[in-house]
Structures are given as C-alpha cells and as structure tokens.
N, C-alpha and C positions, 0 to 999 in steps of 0.2 A: 217769805222775805226776799228770796232770790228773784222770784218772778216779778215782784213790784219794783225791785231795784233795777232789774234789766229794762223793764218797761219805761221807768223814769229816765234812765240814761239814754235810751233810744229816742224818747220824746224830746229831751233837751238837745241832743246832738242834731236831730233833724231841724229843730228850730235854730240851731247855731250855724247852719250852713251859710247864712247871709250875715252873721255877726259873730264869727267864731272866736275872735279875740276876747270878747267879754263873757261869752257863754261857757267856754270850755273850763274856766276856773270854777264855775258853779257846779258843773258835773263832778269835778274832783272832790268838792266838799262832801257830796253824798257818797262818792266812791270810798272815802276813807272809812266810813262807818261799817261797811261790809267787807273791807279788803281782807281781813284775816279769815273770815268765814269762807269767802269765795275762792281765794288762792293762797292757802297757808304756806306753800312751798316757794312761792315767787319772792325774789329779792325786792325789797322796798327801799325807797330813798327816805332819808330822815325827815322829821317834821320841820326842822329849820329850813331845809331846802325847799320843801313844799310851800312854806310861808313866803319864801323869796320869789317862787314862781308866781305867786298871787299878787305881788306888788305891781303897780301900774308902770308903764313905760314912760321914760322922759320924752318931752316934746322938743320941737325945733332942732332935731338931729342930735340932741345931747344923749350921751351914753351913761353918764354918771354925774352925781353932784359932789361926791367926796371920794378921793382916791389917795391912799397913803401906803407907802411900801419902803423897803430898805435899799432898793437899787439892786443891780446884778451882783452875783458872787463871782469874783475874778479867780481864775486858776492860780495856783501857787507859783511864785517866781522860780526860775530854773536854778538848780544847784549843780556845781561842778561835779564831774565824775571822780571817783577815787583815783589816786595816782597810779594804782595797780591796773587800771583799765586804759590801755593806750590806744591812740589812733595812729595808724601807720601810713606813711606815704612813701612809695617806692621802697618798702621794706624797712624804713627808718621811723622810729617814734617821733611824733610832732606834738608839741604842747599847743593846743588851740585856745583862742580867746573864748570868753564866756558865750558870746552870741554865736560864734562859729561852731563851737562844740554843741550847743543846743540844737542847731539845725542838723548837724551831723547825726545826732541821736535819732532824729525823725526818720532819716534814711536807714540807719542801722536797725531800727526796730522792724523795718519792713523787708529785710533781706530775704526772708523765706517766703515772701509774697511774689506772685507773678508780675506785679506792677514794676518792680525794680529790674525786671528783665526787658522791659519795653523801652525802645530808643527814645520815644517822645518824653516819657517819664524821666529818664536819665538826663536828657538834654535840658529840660525845664528845671529840674532840681539843681543841676550843676550851675546853670546860669544864675538862678536866684541865690544859691549858696555863696557864690563868688561875690555877689553884691553885699553880703553880710560880712565877709572877711575883711581883715585889716589889710593894709597895703602890702606888708611883708608876707602875709599868708597867701595873697593873690599871686605874688611873685613866685612862691614856692609851689603851690598846688594848682597845676595847670591841666591835669588830665584825671578824669574820674576813674579811668581804668587802673590807675596807679594807687588809688585810695583803698585802704584795707579797714573795713568797718567791723570785721568779724569779732574782735575782742569786745567791742561795745555791744554788739548783738548778743553775744553769749552772756554778758553781764545782765542784760534786761530779761533774757530767757530765764536765768537763774532767779532773778527778782520775782518774776511771775510765778515760778515754781514755789518759792518761799511763801508767797501770798496765798497760793492754792493750798499749801500744807499748814497754814496757820491753825493754832488750836481754837477750840470753840470759844474760849475766854478771850483770846486775842481778836477774833472776829466780832465778838460782842462789843468790845471796846471801840472798834472801828465803826460799828453800826451806831453806837450811841453818839459818837462824834458827828457822823453823817446826819443823824436825826436832829441833833442840836442845830446844825447849820440849816437844815430844811425848815425847822421851826422858826428860825430867825429870818431867813431870806425867801423861803418858799411860800409865804402867805402875804396877802395884802388886805387892807380894809377898804372895801368898796361899798359906799353908801351905808357904812356902819356894819356891814357883814364881813366876816372873815372868809376870804376866797383864796383858793389854791392858785399859785402861779405855775404856768406850764414849764418853761425852760429858764429858770432863774440863774442857772450856771452858764457863764460865758464859755463858748467852745475854746479849748486850749489851742495854742499854735500847733501847726503840723504841716503835712504835705497834702495837697489836693489830689483826690483820686478820680472823681468823676465816674460816669457810667460809660461802658463801651470804650471806644477809642477816642476819648475826649482830648482835644488838642492842648488843653491846659493841664493835663495830668502831670503831677510832680512839682507844680509851682508851690511856693511857700505861702501858707496861710499865716499871716502875721499875727502876733499877739495883740489883742484889743486892749488899748489903754483907756483909762477914765476920760482922758482928753478927747477920745473919739466918740464918747457916749452922750446922747441926749436923754435927759430924764423928763418924764411926764408924770405930774402929780397935781393934786388940787392946791390952790393957793393958800388955803387956811390950814394946811398940815405941815408937819416937819419935813424939810427937804432931806432926802437921803445923804448921808455923809460919804464923800469919795474916799478911797484909800489914802492913807497918810502921805502927804507930799504931793498929792495930785488934786486936780479939779475937773469938774464935768465940762464937756464941750458947751452944753447949754441946758438950762432948766426951763421947761415950758409948762403951761397949765391948760391943755387943750382937752376939754371934755367931750369933744365930738369924735374922738378916736379911743380905741380900747387898749392900745399898747402902753407899756410902762417904761420902756427904754428902747432906744434904737441906735444903730451905728451902721456904717457902710463897710462891708467886707471888701478885701482888696483883690480877690480873684476876678470877680465879674463886675465889681462896683455896685452890687445890689444892696439895698437897705435890708438889714436884719432887725428883728424885733424880739423883745421879751413880751410875751402875751399871757393872758389868763389861761388857766388849765381848761381843757375841753369840758370839764364838769361844771364850770362856772355858769352863773345865770345868763350872762351876756352871750357866752358861746352857745348855750342851749337855745336861747331866743333866735340866734342867727341860724342855727341848724334847722329849727322848726320852720322859720320863714323860707329857707331854701327848699324844703320838701313841700311846703304849702304852694310855692310857686310851681313846682313840678306837677302837683295835683291839679292846679288851675289849667295847666297845659292840656290835661286830659279832656277838658271841656272844649278846648279850642283846636285840638290837634287835627281833627278831620278837615276843618276849614283851611288850616295852614298847609296841609298836605295837598288839598285841591288846588290851592294857589300856586305852590311850587311846581305842581304838575303842568299847570297852564303855562308857566314860565318856560317850560321845555320847548315850546313852539313860538316863543316871542320873537319879534323882528330883531330886537337889540341883543347882541351877543352877551352883553353884561348880564341881562336878565336870564338868559339860558344858563350861563355859568352859575349864577346864584341858585337856580332851580335844581341843577344837577348836584351842586355841592351840598345843598340842604338835604337832598335825597340820600346822599352817602352818610351824612351826619345822623340822619334819622334812622335809616335802614341798618347801617353798620356800626352805629355808636362811635364813629370816628371823632377824635378831637379836632377842633376847628383849626388849630395850628397858628403860630404867630411868626412874624418876621424875626430873623435872627442875625446877629453879627457874624462876621466871617470867622472869628476866633472861638466860636462855640461849636459844640458837637453837631454833626449834620443830621439832625432829627427833624421830621416834618409832621404836619397834620394835614387835614383835608385841603385847606386853602393854599397851603404851600407845597402841595404835591407837584412833582415835575413829570415831564413826559416819560422819563426813564422808569418811573415808579409803577406804571401800569402797562399791561399788555392786553390787547383786545383779541378775543377768539370768537369768530362767528359761530363756530360749533366746537364744543369740547366736552368730553366725557358724557355724551348723550344729552347735553343741554345746549340751548341756543343763546347767543348774545352774552358771552361770559367775559367778565373783567377779572384779570389776574393782578392782584396788588402785591407789591414787594418793596417795603421801605422800613426805615428805622423810625419808630415812634418815640414817645416820651421815655426818658432814661435809657435811650439806645436799645429799646426792646424791639426786636424785629416783628413787623406785622406782615404776615403772608396769608393770603386768602384768595380763593377763586369763587366769584359770585356771579350767578346769572342775574342780569338786569333787564329792565324793560327795553323794548326795541328803540324807543325814542331817546332814551338815555344813551344807549349804545351809539346811535347815529350822531348824537351831540358830541360824544367823546371823540369820535373820528374827526368831527369838524374842529374841535378844540386842538387836536394834535396836528392838523394840516400845516405844512410849511414850518414846523418847529423842530428844533434839535432835541436830543435826549435831555439836556440840562435846562431847557426852557420850562417856564411855569405852565402847568396844565390849565390852571384857572388864572390867567394873566390879567383879567379885567376886574377881579374882585379881591377884597382883603377881609380878614376876620372882623375888623372894625366896621366895614360896610355891611357885612352879613348880620352882625349883632344889631346894628342900627335898624335894619329892615325888620328883624325879628321883634325888636322892642316896639316898633310901630304896629305890629300885628297883635302884640300882647305886652303891656307894661311889665318890665322886669325880665322878659324872655331873652335868653342868649343861647348860643349853640350848646353851651355846657348844660343848660337845663334839659335839653333833649337827652343827653347822656344819662342824667339822673332819672328822668321820666322813663326811658326805655329800660334802664337797669331795674328800677323798682317795679315796673309793670311785669317784666320777665320773672322776677322773684315771686310776685303774687300769683302769676299764672302757673309757674312750675310747682309751687307749694300746694296749690289746689289739685294739681294733676298727680303729684307723687305721694301725697299723704293719705293714708287710709286709717280709719279710726282704730281698728283692732291691732295696729302695729305696736311693738314694744317701744319703750323710750329710745333704746339704741337704734332701732330701725327708723324711727322718726328723725333722729339726729342725722342718720345717713341720708335720709330723704332731703333734709334741710341743706346739708352740705352739697348734695347734688344740684339742688335748685340754685344755691349760691355759686356753684361751679359754672352753671349755664350762664350766669351773669358775668363771671370772671372771663369766660371765653368770649362772650359778646364784646366786652370792654378790653380784650387783649391783655389781661392782667397775668402775665407769665412770670416765672422765676426759674432760676437754675435749681436742679435737684439739690437738696441740702447735702452737705458733705457727710453727715452722719446717717443719711437715708439707708444705704445698704446695710450698715451695721444694725440699725434699729429694726429694719425689716427682718434681718436674720434672727435677731433676738425674739421678735414677735412670732416668726414662723416656728422657732424652737418651742415657744410656749404652746402654740397650736398643736404641734406634734406630740408634746407631752400630755396635753389635755385630751387628745384623741386616744392615747394609750390608756389614760386614767378612765376615760369613758368606756372603752372596750372592756377593761378589767372589771369596772362596776357592773356592766351588763352581764358578764360571765358570773359574777358573784350573785347578781339578782336571779339569774337562771338557776343557779345551784340552790339558792334559798327557796325559790318557788318549788323546785323538785323535792327538796327536803320537807317542805310544808305539805305537799301533796301526798307524800309517802306516810308522813306521821304528823298530822295537823295538831298543833298545840298553840296556846296563846303566845308562847315565846317565839315559835317559828313564824306566826302571823305578824308579830311586831317586827321581826327581822326582815320579812318581805317588804313591809311598809318602809322601813329604814333604807333598804337597798333601792326601792323605787324612788324615794326622795333624793338619794345620792345620784342616781342616774339622771333624774330631771334637772338637778342643780348643775351637774357637770355638762349636760347638753346645753343649758342656758349659757354657761360660762364659755363653752366652745363657740357658740353662735356669736356671742359678744366679741370674742377675739377675732373671729373670721370677718365680722363687720368692720372692725378696726383695720384689719389688713386691706380689705377692699377700699375703705375710705382713704387710707394712706397712699395706696397705689394710684388711685384716681387723682389725688391731689399732689402728686409728685412734682409736677412742673407748673401747677396752677396756684397763683397767689389769691387766696380767698379773702384775706384781711383788707385789702385796698377797697374793694367794692363794699364790703360789710361796713367799713368805717366812713366811707365818703359818698357812696352813690345809692345805697339802699335805705329807703325810709325805715327807720327802726321800729315804727309803729306796726309795720307789716309783721316783723319778727315777734314783737311782744304779743300782738293779737293772736298769732299762730300758736305761740307758747301757751297762752291762756286757753285757747280753744281746744288744744290737743293735750293739755296737762303735761307739758314739758317744762321743767324748771328753767327759768331764764338764764341761770348761771351755767347751764349746759351749753348755751349758745354764745353768751357774752361773758368775758372774763370781768374781773372787778373794775379795771380801768374803763372797759367799754360800757359797763353798767353805770359808772359815774358819768361818762360822757352822754349817755342816753337816758339820764335820770328823768328828763322831761317826758320822754316817750313812755317809760315804764310807769310814770306817775299818772298819765292822762288817758292811756289807751285801754279799751276793753276788747273782748274777743270778737266783737262785731265789726271792728275797723276794716275798711277796704280802701286800698290806695286808689 
C-alpha cells in the first residue's frame, strides 16, 4: 500500500509542475486515506480546514463573497486611582484630571525600565503629557524632574503581584471571561466558514518605545476611538455595533481586501489593520503563493545572476549600481531598504546605504577585496560583516564612493522601487524580498541535508534542525539580546546535568558490584539484578545526553532569533518533508500556533518535497 501510494503521489506531483493549483488538491485526497498509517505521530489539521483548502479561489481580485464580524474589541475605559495613591509635584500631592492621570500612569508603570532614564523618552513624554493637561495643570507642572511617580508605580507593582498570586479558582474565572470575549469578537464568518481573527483587541493607549534610539520614543500612543475606525464587511450581513454613544468613521464593503477594520495610529501616521489569523484559508493561500514565487526564482536565478554581473561593466553608472546592489541582496540576504522620514530611526537597507556604512580593504585577514559593513538594519539591529567580494564589485564600490562625503548615499542613482521594477521585468512577481526568502529556504534545505544522519536520535535531529535554522538566522541577521533569564535557566540546566552525571556514576558502580556478585555466585536473582542495573545505566546515559544537547542548543541560540526566519522566510514544506522523512514529530519543531499557520503545508507535503 505504501509503495503504490508513494508512486501515485510522485506521478501526480510530477504532472502538477505545470498546473500545480488544480493538481495539488487531487494529491491530498489520496493522502488522507493513508495518512494515519504512514505518519501516526504527525499532527494533522482538521477535516473542515482541508475542505476549505479545496474550495476554488475567487476571480477578478475578489478575496471573499461574504464577511461578517463583530468589529474590534476596545480596551476598557480608564478609572481613577484610589485617593490613597498620590501623585506628587515638588513634594506636594496634586489631584490630576482623569486624562492627565491616565497618561501619568503610563510613565509610572515604566519607572523600573531603562527607557525612562533616556533623555529623548523623557522629553517626548513630558511634551505630549502637557498637551493632555488642563490649563491649571500646565501652569503648575513645568518640570519632569519635580514629578514623583513612585507611589503610582508601587501601586501597580502591588496589583501585578496580587494578580500573580491569584488562586486557581480566581484565574479560572478570568480565563472564562477572556474565552467568552474571544468567542464573541475573535471569530468571523468568511464565505460561510468560521475563521479566527488575528488581533481583534485594539492596542490600549500607552507610551511608544521603539527599537534602539528611536527619536519618537516616549510619545503618547493615543486611545483609538470608534470614530477613528473603518469597518469592512459584506453588504448583506449585519454591520457591527459600535460602543454605546459612538459611531464608526466609515463602513465599507470592499471584497478585494482581507482586513476587517482599519485606523491610523498617531505616532507615525501608519494605517493599522485587524486581519484574519495566520491559520485562516486566505492567509494560508498568501503564504503558499509567496513560497511558490521563491521556488520559481530557483529556475530563473542563474539568468538573473548572469545579467546583474554583466551590469557591473555597463557604461551607465545607474546600471552598475543596480548590479552591485542586487549582488549584495542576493549574496548577503540584505533587505532592500526604503526611503525614510527624518523623524524615524536611522536604519538602512541595501539601497539606502551611505558611504560611512562600508569600509573597503584591498587585503584583510588573508583575503583580497574585502568589504566591511557596519550599519543599523531593521528594528535598529546592528549589521556587522566583513565579506570578500569579486574584484569588479570592489572596483565599482571605489567608483561609487569617489567625491562623496560619509553621509552621502552609496547607491545614489537607484531606489528600491526602481530595483523591484527591474526584477519584475525579469520575472513577474519578483522583488528584492523574494531573494531573501529564496536564499533562506535554499540554505535551510542544504543545511538539513548536510547535518541530518539517519541513525541520529530524535533529540540529535532536533539539534541538527536548529543548527540549520541558525545558519539561516545568521544569514538574515536575525539577532536578539540574550534573554534576561538566560543565566538563571542555564545554571538550573547545568545543575541538572551535574546531578545526572552523579546518578550515572553511582548507577555504573552499582552495575559493577552487581556483575561482580553475579560472577561470584550466579543465580537467577543476580542475573535479573544485572539486567536491571544495565537498563538503569542506559536510561541515565540517554537522559544525560538529552540534557547536554539542550545545553548546547541553548548556548548556541543565546543571541540568535530563530523564530523570525522560521515564521517568515523558510518554506514550511521543507520542514514538514524533513520531519516525515526522518520520523521527527512536527510538534517538536512547530508549536500549536505555528502548526495552525502552516496547516496548508502539513496538509499537502510528503517526504519527497524539495524546495
């Protein structure tokens, strides 16, 4: 049965290369019949979801025919602090108005955070806070240094402790209330199917933090009102009711978009959306299409690389810059970068690199033509790398830097828009971002093939997978600060290892004594004792090895963020195929949320899939 099933799948998949959309569903129907027999330990998506994958797509850009939901869930209104919790100014208690006090609590809650020690944060907060104050409050409160938020801070610390120490019954009551709200607001009806909504709760007001030294840190994120919100639903369904005494900004019925509600946030003026959950059918289709585009690049990439190499010697400087920029995006998985306003963090990508961000070395560390990169990338994460490049790239970079100052653009003739336009001409749907997805997925596939050996234990295979994932994270510069609990958790793990080593040594001594006793006076009882001690030694050795693998894995991932690439850049079908081929349960790699997000991949992928 297995042999015929595998042959049938392979036959249909080969025929599906030119018409994948229609054929892949046919494969799945046969896959269901043998799914339990082939991989009983793998997590499967439910039948209802599978039926939804099989439904045809809408035409003419339509995303849905019917959409009904309850609208966003607004955060509760602010309530005054108890009279026993004072705000002090210049040592004297001051009774604040409702709005002023609310903003004061935002700052007070962050007193033990490093943000409140930063001058930019303090200045932005105080400016925005004074705008909320009444005229009398502004006349009185003129200096942040004279404000004492300590009593308010202590109040919220105490409240947090009380919540942490709630009884099991109290926590259950809270959970039931949360579940009730989720059931009411957290789902919508999309073309007759109940779909989960991603972020149905509107973010409460607070203070903007930002990443790195963001110039807007400390500014007030204002409360979103119903009058700010645009609702999107189908015309023939019930329109969500706004909170009492309010109305929506607008109600529209646009079935060419997938968002349910939108508003403009006040910090950057960006549009924010309430979207479907990543596990929804529409999100799954979008993910699938993204990775299929990256797979198509595999067939065209050699031609595109040849073209951008020819551009290095073009007469027009613009073409040379395009060729070198594409080389960096392809070779180093750099983000393309976009133009930014002056009041945003000074982060850059490839097209927005400045002369000051690179240093050229004709010879460095035993290598020729080395480019040293040093700049802040997305989320103010530092990108630092020394990379040997081809001689013509090096010569072009020297040319691009001639007669320019440190703050001048390195690629002054091109933009991300221009770059993506040229890429789209080479292959429909191709952008600079697709290169990042392509190189990340290709790296994972190659590393898994290189690092995985059949006779490994499941734990060793998981370590191999994480190492392959880490190679991608390093390529994409997905860094993180070491978790605050890292040292403590490592100490706990090392203590477990020390204790396990002691237990193993004791077990080995007991085994040695048992063998000696059996040799001196062999009986059925002494033989069984030897067997028992041998099993104990084997079990403890396996447990010790498992703990040591955990220690290695944690140490190697200390400052590397594996989740970003796993969720956004790695084709999940590579992972699912690897799990099936090497008998690793999918739940060991993907948690429940990730399994829901990649239900489409778990559903349609067999062990023979290759990116």
